[in-house]
N, C-alpha and C positions, 0 to 999 in steps of 0.2 A: 504493499500500500504506499503511496506516495503523501508527502506532505505538501499543503496549499497554503499560502499566506494571503489574506484578505484585508482591505482596509474598510473598516465599517464603523459608523458612529457608535460610541461606547454605550448610549443608551439603548440601541438597538441589540447590541450583544446582550447586554444585562436582560432586556426583556426575552431575548430568543433563548437564553440560558435557563431562565425560570420557565419559560413554556417546555423546552425539553425535559426538565427535571420533572414538572407536573405530568408529563406523558411517559416518564419512565424510559427516556431515549436520551441518548448522546446528542449533542449539537451537532457533531461530525456526521452521525447518522441520518439525522434530518436533513441536513444540507446534501448529503449524497443522494438520498432518496429524491429531492426535489430536483437535482440535476440530472438524475436518470430519467424522472418524469418529463423534464424539458428536452432531453436528447433522445430519448426513445419513444415517447408519446404512447400510442395505442400498444405497442408491444409490451411495454413495461406495466401498463395497467392489466393487461390480460393475465400477468403473472400473479396478480393479487387475489384473493380470494374474496367473495362477496362480503363476508364479514369484516375483513380489513377495510374495504371501501366504505362501507357504512360507518365504522368507527371513526373514520378519517372526517366524515360528513357530519357526525354527531355534533350538534350545537351550532351548526351554520345556518339553521332555519330559526327566526324569531317568530314565535307565536303570539297572538294578541293577549293582553292580560287577562280578558275574561276566558281565554281558553282553559278548559279543565279536563278535558278527554279528546280522544281522537274521534269520538262520535260527534262532540261539539264541531269540530272541524267541518264535517259534512254539511251540518246545518248552517254554517256561516256562509258557504259558497253555493 
């Protein structure tokens, strides 16, 4: 494995380290996964299990405050 030096603002590094720790991953691993996604596109995504993809998407959708269940979601739309 090779080493890479990047110049990134310190506050971004700090936030990224906190994020990686909260996910139980290394910052290097997250950056590597991101770069693979950028460079390999669909080929890389097909290697992930559906559960991995769902876990990555978890929290990316914001529901209305009055939302209490998935059943409510159907009645809202």
